[in-house]
N, C-alpha and C positions, 0 to 999 in steps of 0.2 A: 429908365428902369423897366420899361416894357420888355426889354430883352431878357430880363431875369425870368419873367413868366414864360417866355418862349423856351428858354433854356430848361426850365422845369419840365415842360411837356416833352422835349427831346430826350432828356435824361430818363423820364418815366418810360418811354417807349423802348429805349435801349435796354434798360434793366428789367423790363416787363413788370413793373410795379405800378400801383395806383398813383396818379399825379397828386392827389390830395395828400398822400403820405409824404411825397417830396416837398410839397408846399408847407406842410406842418413842420417838416424838418428845417426848412429855410427860416420859418418864423422863430423856431426855437433857437436857431443859430444867431439870428439878429438880436433876440432878447439876451442871450448869453454875452454877445459882444457889447450891448448897451450897458448891462450891469457892470461889466469889467471896465468900461470907459467912464461912466458917470460915478462909479463907486458909491452908489446910493442904495438905500433899503426900500425905495419906492416900489409900489406895485406896478410893474410894467406889463404891457400887452402889445403884441404885434398884430397888424392887420394889413390886408392887401387892399390897396386902392384900385377898384375895378376900372375907374376912368383913366388913370395914368399908368396902372400896372405896377405902381411902386408899393413897396412894403414899408409901412410907417410904424414907428414906435410911439406908444402913448403911455402916459403916467396916469393912473387911476387915483382919484381922491374923493373922499366922502364929504358931502355938504352938511355942515353942522352949524348951530348957533354960536357956540363958543369953541374955538379951536384949541385943542389940547396937544395934538400931534401935528405940527405943520407939514410933516413929510407925507402923511396919509390923509390929512383932513384939510378942508377949506371952508372959509366963512361964506354965508349966503350972499353977501354983497360982492365978494370977489368972484363967486361962482357966476353971478348974473352978468358980470362983465364979459364972461366967456360964452354964456348961454342965457338969454333973456328969460327962458322958461325954467330955469333951475329952481328947485325946491329943496327944502331941508329933507335929507335922507337920500337924495339922488347921488349918482356917481358922475363925476365930471372927468372927461378924458382930455388930458393936456398933451399936445403933440411935443415930441422931443426931436431936436435937430439930429438927423442921421448923417448930415454932412460932417458933423464933428467926429464921427467914428474914424479912427486912424487905421494904419496898416496892421497893427497888432490885433485890433478888434476884427478886422476883415479876415485875418488868418485864423482867428478863433472861430469865426462863423463858418469858414470853409471846412475846418476839421469836424465841427459839429454836423454840418450838412453831410459830409462823407460818411460819418459814423451812422447817422440816422438812415442814410440810403442803404448802407451795407446791412444794417439790421433788418430793414424792410425787405431787402433782397433775400436774406437768409430765411425769413419767415415765409416768403413766397415760395422759395425752393422747397422748404420743409413741407409745406402744405401740399405741394404738387407731387413730390416723390415719396411721401411718407408711406403710402399704401402700395408702392410698386416694387417692393423687394423681390428679387428673383427674376425680374423682367430683363429680357435680352435687349440691349441697346447698341447702336453703332457709334463709335467714338473716333476722333482723330487726335493723335498724340500732338500736343501743343508745345510742351516744354518739359524739362526734367528739373525737379527740385530735390536735390540730394539723391536718394534712392527711389523716390516716388515719381511717377509719371503724372502730369496734368493733362487731361484729355478734354477736348471740346465736344460738348453734347448738343451744341446749337444754342439753346437758350441760356445755358449755364455751363460752368466748368465742373468736371468731376476729377476726383483724385484716385489714382491706382497705386495703393501703398505697396511696399516691398513684400509684405507678408501675403498679399493677395495676388502676387505674380507667380507664374510658373517658372521653375528654376532653369528650364531649357529655352526660355523665350527672351529675346532682346528686341527692343523697338527703337526706331529713329523718329525724329520730328517729322510729322506729315504722314506717318503710317496709319492706315485705317484698321481698327481692331473691333472685334465684337466682345462685349463684356456683359456681365449681369450686375444689376444694382444690388449691392450688398447692404446698404443702409444709408441713412441721412443723419449727419451730425448737425445739431442746431447751434451749438456754442463752441467756444474754444478756438485754438489756432487753426486746426484743420477742419473747420466747419464746412458743410456742404455735402454733396453726393459722393459716396464711396462706391467705386465699382471694383469688380473682381474678375480675374482670369483663372483663379484656383478653386473656386467654389464648385461643388458637385452640381449645383443648379445650372451651370453653364453647359455641362454635358447633356442634362435633361432637356434644356431649351433647344440645343442643337439637334437632338433626336426628334423633337417635336416638329422642327422645320424640315428635316430630311425625310421623315417617315410619315406618309399620309395616314396610315392606320393609327398612329398615335394622335395625330391632329384631330381625327374624327372620333376618337375615344373607342375605337375597336380594340386597340392594344393600349394597355395602361402601364405606366412606369410605377412600380411598387416601391422601389428603394434604389439608392445610388450611393456608393462609397468611393472616394477618390483620394489619391495622393498625386497632386498635380505634377505633370511632367513625367510620371513613371507608369502608373497603372490606374485603371478605373474598373470597378465591377458594378454592373447595372442589372437589376432584376425586373423582368417584364412579364405581364400576364395577358392572355387574350380573353376577351368577352364573347368571342365567337369561336365555337369549337372547330370550325372549318378553316380558321386562320391560325397559322403558326406564328406565335409571337416572336420567337427568336429569328426565324427566317425572314419575317417582315422587317426587322431591324437590320439584319445583315444585308438584305437586298440581293438582287441578281448579281452573281459573281463578286459579291461583297462591295458593290458600288456605294451603297448608302453609308455603311460604317467607314469605308475608306475615306469618304468625303469629310466625315467628322474627325478622323485621325489626322488628316492633313491640316484641318483647322487648328488642332491641338498640337501641331508640330511633331507628330509621330508617337504620341502617347498610346500605350496599349490599352485595349478595351475588351473586357470579358462580358459577354451578354449571356445571362442565364435565365432559365424559366422559374418564375416564382411558384412557391408551393405553400399551402397552409400548414402542412406537416413540418414541424421544425427539423425532424431528422432528415427527411428528404431534401428540405431546403438547404440544410447545412452540407449535405453530401454534394449538392450541385454548386454551392457557393465556394467550396474548396477545390473545384476543378482548376487545373487539369489533373490534380492528384486523384487516385482511386482510393476510396474509403472502404476499410474492412467492416467496421461497425461503429455505431453512434449510440452512446448511453446518456440519457438525461439524468443528471445528478440532482438538480433542484429546479423544478419547473417554475416555481414562484420567483426565484432569484434569476431565472433564465441562465442556468449553468449546465453545460454539457461536456462530455468527454468523448473525444474522437480517437479511434485506434486505426492506424494505417500499417501497411506492410513496411518492413524495414527499408526496402528499396524506395518506397514512396514518401518517406518521412521528410527528406530535404525538399522534395517537390511540393508537399503539402504546406510546409512552413514558408517556403519562398525565400527570396533574397532579403536578408536582414529581417525576416519574419513578416514580410509584406503581404504574402498571400493569405495567411491565417489572420493577420490583423485586419485586412480589408473585408474578409469573410465575416469576422465578428462584428464589424461596423455595419455590414450590409444586413445581416439577419437580426442584429440587436441582442445577441447572446454572448456570454462569456464561454470561450472554447479552450479546453485543455486538450492538446494534441500529443499523442504518445505512439511509439512504435510497438509492434507485437512483442519484441524482446524486452522492452522496458516494462510493458504491462505484465509479462510473465515474471520478471524479477520482482516486481511489486507484489504480485500475488504470493510468490514464494516467501517473501519477507513477512507477509501477513499471516501465513499459515500457522506458525506457532501460537499466535494470539487468538486464533479462531477456536472457539469452544462450542461443541455441539450440545445444545441444551434441550434438545427434543424438537419434535415437529411443531411448527407454528400453527396457531388456531386457524389461520387462513386456509389451510389445506382442507378443512371440513366443508369449504364451499363446494368442492368437487363431490361431496356426499350429501347434496341437497340441503345444506344449511344456508339460510339467508345471509346475505352480506351485512345487513343491518344488525343481525344478532351477533355476528362476528365482531363488528365494531363495538357493540356494547360490552362484549366479553373482554376485548382488548382494553377498552376504557376502564374496566374494573380491575385491570392488572393481571388478567389471565391470558398469558401469552402462548402457552404450549398445550398440545392435546393431552399430554401426560398430566399436567396440573388440572385440566378440566375433567379428565376421567376419574381423578381421585376425589372430586367434590361430591357431596351428598345433594339430593334434590333440595333439601332445606337451604343449604348454602347457596345453591344457584338461584332459588327464588328470592333470596335476600338482595340480589343484585337489582338495581333499578331497571325497570322495563322488562324483566324476565318473569313470566307467569308459568302456570302449570303446563299449558300447551307448549310453550317455548322450551320448557325443561324436557318434555318428551321428544321434541325435535332434536335437541342437543344430544340426548342419550342415543337416539336412533343413529345420528351421524357418527358419534364416537364408536358405537358398536360396529357400524358398517366399515369404519376406518380400520379397526383391529381385525375384523373378519378377513380382510384381504391377506393378512399375514398368516392366519390359520389356514387359509386355502392354499397358500404357497407351501407351507410346511407339509400339508396333507399330500400335495402333488409330488413331493420329493422327499420320502422318508429316509431316515439315517441308515437303515439296514438294507437299502436298495443295492442290489448287486449288478455287476456288469452282465449284459446278455450273453448267454452261453452259445458256443459254436455248435455246429451240427453233430460233431463227434461226441461232445460232452452230453448233449441232449439224448443221443442214442444210448450212451452208456448208462445214463440215469434211468432211462426206461427199462433197459435190460436188468439193471440192479434191482429196480422196484419189482419187476415181474418175478425174478428169481426169488426174492425175499418172500413174496406172497405165496409162491408155490411151496417153498420150504416150510413156511408156517402152516400151510394147509396140510402137508404130509406129516407134520409133527416132528420133522427132522431137526428144526432149530428153535431155540427159545427166542421169543420176541424181544426180550430185554437185552439180548446180546448186541454189542456195538456193531455197526455196519461194516467197519473194517475187519472185525473178527469173523463176521458172517462170510464175507467175500473170501478171506483167506482159508477158512475151514471148508467151505464148499469146494474150492479149487483143489485143495490137498486131498480131501476124502473122495470126491467124485472121480478125480483123475485116477486115484489108486484103485477104487472100486471097479471102474469100467476098463481099466487097462488090461486086466486079465481076460475080460470078455472079448475085448478087441483082438487080443492075441489068439484066443481060442478060435474065434470065427475066422481069423486070418489064415489059420492053418487049413481050414476047409475051403479056402479060396473064395469066401463071400465078402462082398463089399459092405462095410458098416453103414447102416442107414441111420441118420440123425433122429428120425421119428421113432426108431426102435429103442433108443436110449431114453429110458424113463427119467423124467425130471430135467432134461437138458433142452427142452424146447424154448425155455426162456433164459438159458444160461448166458453168462456174460460173454463179451466178445473174445476175451482171452481163452475161455474154455472152448468156444466154437472154433477158434483158430487151431487149437490143439487137436480137436476132432477132425477138422478138415485135413490137417497135416497127416493124421493117422490113415485117413481114407486114401490119400495120395500114396502113402507108403504101402498100404494093402494092395492097391492096384498094381504097383510095381512088382510086389512079391507074386501076385497071381499070374502076371505076364511071364515072370521068370520060370514058375512051375510048369506052366503050359508049354513053354518052349523046351524045357528039359524033357518032359514026357514025350513030346513029339520027336525029339532027337532020339 
């Protein structure tokens, strides 16, 4: 039986468990076999004989004066035959013959031993790997069970389930692979270590091994989103302003990232720079698409809307929505992506439902009104400047938090708001005319001068309409001075405009007439002189 004890030590070393756990398992197995063989309700106990190395089965009985239960009790006289020092109340151990245990009992003991050893092994594995989730480990494919791979990790075996495999990867028995520890299952059929080749932590651990700046914490990995076998987006940030985080991960001529891509069997990797600004972060996460604008719909619920050019929409969404889906996982926001045309149609559809109810109270912030006061007004149900301007000071003071000084600030802001419209109206009156050209300005000056001279000489009534004045002056003055022009022309004299009284400020039409007469007079004078000479 000494060989049993040696076998326990060998088994303990192979499984990496405590020998005492295996020994207790063997004892329990022997007790189970003895109970099944003797078919008794006796209290049995198993013990290891250190001298022989045998495991002996004993029956425990209580020493009493009067035996009531012969299975569990023994008289004092019978007890002293086994032990001379036995006393009432002591327990007597009576050895049971183990040689009587048959083949069935031995098989039962074997099953119990194996079960106990497996339980002890699972407990050991669980305690060792429980806190190592996400750790990169090297494995060797040992066998294939259904669609799952069983990998050898050295001390124990690990399971690579179908759902944790990349769809573009296939392995054969004996292949060496790098995986990350996904978790540890303590009970059930698939208990043990679960490893993964599809988790985003695998890409992060590979970058830590390939990029020294990440290993020494100069560059930090902020987030990673992955669809195994197709595409990965990883966000990095630099703690040193002199170190380019994206460039460090790419490496010279892309050597670092290409090494990781080969490990992942050609999976595409997008490396972007992390930003605390969600708008800028989303713009970079949706690369290679170019974003037109980003609108945050609800910051609390982390919901944003992204608008892209019509030609960039398919690129932003990606194949089967992969690009926008990975971007949403990476930044942790819900993203609604729309094209410019789609956004325009949406706004056009909403136009009939949009009702202009007046300027919001928030515009008064631009007129030196404190934001806290605006919040109090909005909380009181006053949403527009028009509503605020129609309220009396007493009504304003009835609002909680609004005192007399606050009312004065509100009134000053409202007055300043409406004064801007008064200034605009004063700067562009309704009766403003288009600027006159040079000729119209000259005619206006001539008409004004002529009217003043006529009024000064008493020739015209000031109440006469300007059109009548102009017509009367032209008809009468032309008739009056025509005779004088003709008389003087007979004497061969040239008409001087200065001699014509009242015509120094005449309109341009009258001056043109006079000039034409001067020209005619000159022609007549030349004709007379030529005739006389002849």
